[in-house]
C-alpha positions as CSV (number, residue, x, y, z in Angstrom):
1,M,1.4,11.8,-16.3
2,R,0.4,8.3,-15.2
3,M,2.9,6.4,-13.2
4,Q,3.9,2.8,-14.2
5,R,3.0,0.3,-11.6
6,L,5.6,-2.3,-10.5
7,L,4.8,-5.8,-9.9
8,I,5.4,-6.6,-6.2
9,D,4.7,-9.4,-3.9
10,R,2.1,-9.5,-1.0
11,S,4.7,-9.3,1.8
12,T,6.4,-6.3,0.2
13,L,2.9,-4.6,-0.2
14,D,2.1,-5.3,3.5
15,L,5.5,-3.6,4.5
16,I,4.7,-0.6,2.4
17,T,1.3,-0.4,4.0
18,S,2.5,-0.7,7.5
19,D,5.0,2.1,6.9
20,A,2.3,4.2,5.3
21,R,0.1,3.8,8.1
22,D,2.9,4.8,10.6
23,F,3.5,8.1,8.3
24,L,-0.3,8.6,8.4
25,N,-0.1,8.6,12.3
26,V,2.7,11.1,12.2
27,L,0.7,13.3,9.9
28,D,-2.3,13.2,12.1
29,A,-0.2,13.9,15.3
30,A,1.3,17.0,13.7
31,G,-2.2,18.2,12.5
32,L,-1.3,18.2,8.9
33,L,-4.9,17.6,7.7
34,Q,-4.4,17.9,3.9
35,A,-1.3,15.6,4.0
36,S,-3.3,13.2,6.1
37,A,-6.2,13.2,3.6
38,M,-3.7,12.4,0.8
39,M,-2.1,9.5,2.9
40,R,-5.5,8.0,3.6
41,D,-6.2,7.9,-0.2
42,V,-2.9,6.2,-0.7
43,L,-3.7,3.6,1.9
44,E,-7.0,3.0,0.1
45,Q,-5.3,2.5,-3.1
46,L,-2.8,0.1,-1.5
47,A,-5.7,-1.9,-0.1
48,L,-7.3,-2.1,-3.4
49,D,-4.0,-3.1,-5.0
50,R,-3.6,-5.9,-2.4
51,L,-6.9,-7.3,-3.4
52,H,-5.8,-7.7,-7.0
53,L,-2.5,-9.5,-6.2
54,P,-2.5,-13.2,-7.1
55,D,-2.4,-15.7,-4.2
56,D,1.0,-16.7,-3.0
57,T,0.2,-20.3,-3.6
58,S,-0.7,-19.6,-7.2
59,E,2.7,-18.1,-7.9
60,A,4.7,-21.1,-6.8
61,G,3.7,-23.2,-9.6
62,P,4.3,-27.0,-10.1
63,N,7.4,-28.6,-8.3
C-alpha cells in the first residue's frame, strides 16, 4: 500500500530530518543494525524530498 505524501514546507522537513538523525544516532548506539539501515534509507528519502520542494521565495507570491 502506497502512502499519500503530505505537502510540507522546508523548515518542517528540516525539523523532521534533524529528529531522524538523532534517532539514527540512538539506533547506532544501541547496535540495532537493521533499524539503523532502515533509518538511513528514510534520511536519504528525506534528502531527495527536500530537493523537490519549491523555493521559499517562490511560494511567497506577489505582494
